[in-house]
N, C-alpha and C positions, 0 to 999 in steps of 0.2 A: 040367511040361508047358509047351511053348513057347506064347507068346501069338501070335495072328494079327495080322499087320500089315495093317490095312485102309486105310492111308494111300494116297491116290490112287485108291481104288476108288469107283466111281459109287454114291453113297448111295441112288439110286433104281433100282438094278439089279434089285431084287426085283419091280419093277412092269413088267418087260419080258418078253415072250414071244418066244423064238426059234422061228421057223416053218420055217426051212430044215431039211430032214431029216425032217420029219413025214410020216407016211403019209396018204394021202387018207382022209378020214373026219372024225368028230367027236372032239375032244380037250377034256377038262375040266381047268380049273385053278382053284385057290382062292388068292386074294391077300389076305393079312392087312393091314389098315390100322390104324395106331395114331397116337398124338400125334406121334411122331417124323416120320411122313410129312408132316404139315402144317407142320412147322418148315422144310421145304425150300422152302416157298412163302410168302415174307414178306407177300405181298398177300392171303393167305387170311384170311377172317373166321372160319374154324373153327380152333380150337386143340385142343380136347379131345374127340376122337371116336375110337371104336374099333369094329372090326367086320370084316366080310369082303366081298369082291367075288367072286362065283362067275362064272367065265368059261367059256363054251362056244364053241370055235372050230371052225367047219365049214370044213375045209381041202380044197381041190382045187388042181390045178396051174394052173387058169385064174383062180380067184378064191377069196375067203374071206368068211365072215360071222362077225362077233363078236356074241355075246349076253352082255351084262353084267347081272348082278343084284346090286345093292348093298344091304347091310343094315348100317347103322352106328348106334351109340348116341352121341348128342352131348350133352355137358354144357355148359350155358350159363347165365349169370345171367339171371334174370327182368328184363325191361325196366322193370318197375314197382317191384319190391321188392328186387331183387338176390339173392333166394334162388336156389339152384342148381336148374335144371330139367334133365330128361332128355328128349330128343326122339329118336325113331326117324327116321333119314334113310334112306328106301327109294326106290330108283329102278331102272328097267329101261331098258336102251338096246340098240339093234340097230344095228350099223355094218357096211355092205357095204364090202368091200375088193377093189380091182381092181389089176392090174399095168399099168404104163405107162412112159413115158419118164422123167418127173420125178415126184418126190414132192409130193403135194398133200393136206393133211389138212383135210377139211371136217367138218361136224357129223355127217352120216349116211353119207358116202361118203369113203373114203380111197383115194387112188391112190398106189401104192408104186413108186418108181423101181427100176431094175435092180440097184442096189447095196444095196438094203434087205434085211435078213435077220431083223429082229426087229420086234415091235410094242411101242412104248413107250406104256403105258397110264396113266402117272402124271398127265399133264394131264387126260386124260379122266376119271379117277377124281375128281380135284379138282373138275372142272366138274360132275360128277354130284352130288357132295356139296353143292356150293353151290346147285345147282338144286333139290335136295330140301329145303332149309331152309324153314321156315315164314316168312311175311313178318313176323309179329310174334312175338318170343320172349318171351311173357308167359304167366302162368297162365291157363288157360281161364276160370276164374271169379275175379273180383277178390277174392272172399271167401277164396280159397286163399292170397292174398298175405300177407306179414308185416304185421299191423296197425300195428305200431310204425313201420315204414317208410312206410306209407300216411298216417300222421298228419302227415308232413312236407309232404304235398301238400294244397293246397286247390283245390276246384273253382271254376270261373269264377263260378257262381251264389253261392257262399259269399263270394267276394271282393267281388262287386257289392253284396251285401246289407250288407257291413260298411262300405263307402264311403258317406260322406254327400255328397250332390250339392248344389252351390251353387244356390240357388233362381234365380239369374239365368240359369243354363244351362238350367234346366227350362223357362223361358219360351221358349227358342229351339226346343225340341222341337215346339212347337205351330205353327211356321211352315211 
């Protein structure tokens, strides 16, 4: 069986929706997201996430509305003990799309120029995944962390109690 020559093909083509030729009404799409997707964005802080983005496109000849529902599972090391954590990255977005003279992509409103024929959702999906990340990637309870790794850290109060303070400096505290 001959192999497919994918050289020169857009690696993010799977994240584009061609809207020309669609009939007026609702159209559903499912976009699979995996680790390979994130490799195309070197600035991405997400490397190991998999899941789907369900897309509902309300299409009319005058405008469109995109409804995106992202559900990814992200593997990341704990910021305290480096054990692997799994986070659910879930986010819902609604984007209104209108037609105009020039293309302008905003957060919630896209204006598509006359020459546009497809919706490129790659950057939008990347942004959604980053916005869904928790601010701290650590175990909810410190007791769930690896105790061996935690033993390498000392709290500030432990360090202060171990240090002996020169009595000459103690006298300055009273000033």
